[in-house]
N, C-alpha and C positions, 0 to 999 in steps of 0.2 A: 905455615906451621913451623918449619925449620929448614935449614939448609946446611950442606957441607961443601962450601966453595972449593976446597982443595980436591974434592972428588967430583965436582961438577954435578952435584945432586941437590934437588929441592923438593920439598913436600908441600904441596899447595892444598888449601882447604877453603871452601866457601859453602856455608850451609851444610847440607848433607853430602856434598860432592867433595871427593878427595882425589888427588892426582899426584903421583910420584914421577918426576922427570930426572933422567940421568944421562949425561953426555956419553958418547961412545967411549967404552973403557976396556974392551977386549973380553968382557964376561958374558954379554947377552946377544951378540950378533948371531943371526941364523943364516946369514949369507953375505955376499959382497955388498957393501954399503956404497951406493952411488946416488948422489943427489939428483932430484929431490927425494929424500928418504920416505916421505909419507904418501907416495903415489897411491891414489885410490882409497886411502883409509880415512875414516872420520870417526872421532870419538864423541859420543853424545854425553853431555853433562846436564843432568836435570837440576834446575834451580827453582827457587820460589818465584823469582821474577827476573826476567832478562834485562829489564830497564837499567838497573845500576851498572851492569856490565857494559851495556851499550853506551851509557854516559861516559864511563871511564875510557873505553876504547876511543870514543870521539874526542875526549879531552886530550888523549895522547896522540891523536892524529893517525890512528891505526885504521886502515881501510877494511871493510867487511868483504868477505868472499861472496856472501849472499846476504842481501838485506833481510830484515825480519819478514816472516811469512807464517801463515797458519797451515798446519798439516793435519790430515785426518787419516789415521792409519788403522786398517783392520787387523785384529789379532784374534783369530778364531771367531767366537760369537760376540766379541767385545770390540768397540771402536775407541781409539785414543785420539784426542784432539790436543794439539799443542802449538804454541807460538814459539818460533825458533829462528835462529840466524847462524851463519857460519863465518868463522874467521880462520885464516891460515897462519900457522906459526912459521918461524924462519926456516924450518926443515921441510916444509911442505905439508905437514899434517893439518887436516881440517878439524877444527874444534866446533862442534854443534852444541850451542847452548840452547836449552829448551825449558819451557815452563808449561805445566798442564793447564788446560782450559776447562 
């Protein structure tokens, strides 16, 4: 959507998913930052289809953390099925792209 390179900030959007990323700047740290920063955290991003993202990652030579798979999640009396995959960003955060089935 837009970026502020001098601040290390970017606002990404794809379909209904939006994500703001900002480099370490002294404003948001909640503790000592020691790489890898994203230990144990993954962000799920729901998209209409994971296929275009998979094609782009493959084109750019970016390896997946986990290949596409189907998950079946219970949520109370409802079950959610989705096709998803995970990719790791340079700071160690896992990005889980998923589409509803």
